[in-house]
C-alpha positions in Angstrom: -0.1 -0.2 -0.2 1.0 3.4 -0.6 0.3 4.5 2.8 3.0 1.9 3.9 5.7 2.8 1.8 8.8 4.2 3.7 10.1 7.4 3.9 14.0 8.1 2.8 15.5 10.2 5.4 17.3 13.0 3.2 20.6 12.8 5.7 20.8 9.0 2.7 20.7 12.9 -0.3 24.2 13.3 0.2 26.9 12.6 -2.5 29.7 15.4 -1.6 29.9 15.3 2.0 33.3 17.9 1.5 31.1 20.2 -0.2 29.1 21.6 2.7 32.3 21.0 5.4 35.4 22.6 3.7 38.4 21.6 6.7 39.3 18.2 6.2 41.1 17.5 10.2 44.6 16.8 10.3 46.6 16.2 13.6 49.2 18.2 12.3 47.4 21.4 11.4 44.7 22.7 14.7 41.6 23.2 13.1 40.1 20.7 15.1 37.5 23.5 16.6 36.3 24.6 12.9 36.1 21.0 12.0 33.7 20.7 14.8 31.6 23.5 14.6 30.7 23.0 11.0 29.6 19.4 11.3 27.5 19.8 14.1 26.4 22.8 12.3 25.4 20.5 9.2 24.3 17.6 12.1 21.9 19.8 13.1 20.4 21.2 9.8 18.8 17.0 9.6 18.5 16.3 13.1 20.9 14.0 13.6 22.6 15.9 16.6 22.0 12.4 18.6 23.7 11.0 16.5 26.8 11.9 19.0 25.4 13.9 22.0 23.7 10.8 23.6 20.3 12.0 22.8 17.4 9.2 22.1 16.7 9.6 17.9 13.5 10.6 17.3 10.9 8.5 17.6 10.1 8.7 13.8 13.3 7.3 13.0 13.5 4.0 14.1 15.4 1.4 14.5 17.7 0.7 11.9 17.4 3.5 9.9 19.2 4.8 13.1 22.0 2.1 12.5 22.4 3.3 8.3 22.5 6.8 9.9 24.9 5.8 12.3 27.6 4.8 9.3 26.7 7.4 7.2 27.8 9.8 10.1 31.4 8.1 10.8 31.4 7.6 6.8 31.2 11.2 7.1 33.7 11.9 9.7 37.0 9.5 7.8 35.3 11.9 4.0 36.6 15.3 6.1 39.6 13.1 7.6 43.6 13.2 6.3 44.0 10.1 5.4 46.7 9.7 7.9 44.0 10.8 10.9 41.9 8.3 9.6 44.0 5.0 9.5 44.7 6.3 12.7 40.7 6.1 14.1 39.1 3.9 11.4 38.9 1.6 14.4 38.4 3.3 17.5 34.9 3.0 17.5 32.2 1.1 16.4 29.0 4.4 16.7 29.2 7.9 15.6 29.3 8.9 19.0 32.5 6.9 20.1 34.7 8.0 17.4 33.1 11.5 17.7 34.5 11.3 22.0 38.4 9.3 20.3 38.5 12.6 18.5 38.2 15.0 20.7 40.3 12.9 23.4 43.0 13.4 20.5 42.9 16.9 19.8 42.2 18.1 23.1 45.9 16.0 24.1 48.7 18.2 25.0 46.4 21.5 23.6 49.4 24.3 25.3 52.6 22.7 23.8 51.0 23.4 20.4 49.5 26.8 21.6 53.2 27.6 22.4 55.1 26.4 18.9 52.0 28.8 16.7 52.1 31.8 19.1 56.2 31.1 18.7 55.2 31.4 14.7 52.5 34.6 15.6 55.0 36.1 17.9 58.4 35.7 15.3 55.6 36.1 11.2 57.0 39.6 9.5 55.9 41.8 6.6 59.5 40.7 5.1 58.4 37.0 4.8 55.1 37.5 2.6 54.5 38.7 0.2 52.4 40.9 0.4 49.6 43.1 2.8 47.0 40.4 2.3 48.7 37.6 2.2 51.2 39.0 5.8 47.5 39.7 6.9 46.3 36.7 5.9 49.2 34.6 7.8 48.7 36.4 10.8 45.1 36.0 11.2 45.0 31.8 10.8 47.6 31.8 13.4 45.3 33.4 15.5 42.7 31.3 14.4 44.6 28.5 15.0 45.4 29.3 18.9 41.4 30.3 19.4 40.8 26.5 17.9 43.0 25.3 21.1 41.6 27.3 23.1 44.0 29.9 23.4 42.6 33.5 22.0 44.1 36.2 20.3 41.8 39.7 21.0 41.5 42.3 18.0 43.5 44.6 20.2 46.3 41.7 20.1 45.9 41.5 15.6 46.3 44.8 15.4 49.7 45.1 18.1 50.9 42.1 15.8 50.7 43.7 12.7 52.5 46.4 13.2 55.5 44.9 14.9 56.1 43.1 12.4 55.9 46.1 9.1 58.9 47.3 7.8 60.3 51.3 8.1 58.4 52.5 5.4 55.6 51.5 6.9 56.1 54.0 10.1 54.2 56.7 8.8 51.3 54.2 9.0 52.0 52.1 11.3 52.1 54.6 13.8 48.6 56.9 12.6 47.4 53.1 13.7 49.1 52.5 17.0 47.6 55.7 18.1 44.3 55.2 16.5 44.1 51.2 17.3 41.3 50.7 14.3 40.3 47.1 14.7 42.4 44.4 12.5 40.3 44.7 9.0 40.4 48.6 9.0 44.0 48.3 10.0 44.3 45.4 7.0 42.0 48.6 4.5 45.1 51.1 6.0 47.7 49.0 4.9 46.7 48.0 2.0 45.6 51.9 0.7 49.9 52.2 1.9 50.8 49.7 -0.5 49.2 50.7 -2.9 50.5 54.1 -3.5 53.9 52.3 -3.0 53.4 50.6 -5.7 52.1 53.8 -8.0 54.4 56.2 -6.6 57.6 53.5 -7.9 56.0 53.1 -11.2 55.9 56.7 -11.6 59.5 56.9 -10.5 60.4 54.2 -13.2 60.4 56.0 -16.2 61.9 59.1 -14.8 64.7 57.3 -13.6 65.6 55.3 -16.8 65.2 58.2 -18.6 67.8 60.0 -16.7 70.2 57.1 -17.1 69.8 57.2 -20.7 72.9 58.6 -23.0 72.2 62.2 -24.7 71.2 61.8 -27.8 73.8 63.4 -30.4 71.9 66.4 -32.9 75.8 66.7 -35.2 74.5 62.9 -36.3 
């Protein structure tokens, strides 16, 4: 009968979880908290948080479907892991919740040492090590986000201070202005980008003049 037809859970229609969770979980990186946020958001959207938090499944989901959804959730986890990590945790849990808890323990161990390493990189990063202002700002922000993932947040003022500290001498004027006004990180980035463009235009305008000055004089008698 048509009324007895079993409804397929919409989660089974997802063909590529990577289009929804763009972070690849890697033990060598510190993006675990961001991965957790996206993964939980995805589960919440499909009413599947019960698979990892221990809650009872909804009454409309039968036991057989719960087992299938649990296996699907583990497949999603494995699909969003680096290969080395996947091989490490492949058989660490028979349920999504067991695998989830194992990953939590794995990534939260030794947070202090990993945070100390990242903070050294953060403090020692200089503009000279980067290709542009945007590249410099992106690397600072990335290090800050990774420290946040390890529960060592950097506030916006700390970001701005470090941004200024790593600038070369030719940016002293705009750096001094940023230090005095202490804008947001995004605003400071915009000011530095404007200065970078101005300096680039000055260099391009002065290049023809320098070439003309270096050219040998023309002999009008020939």
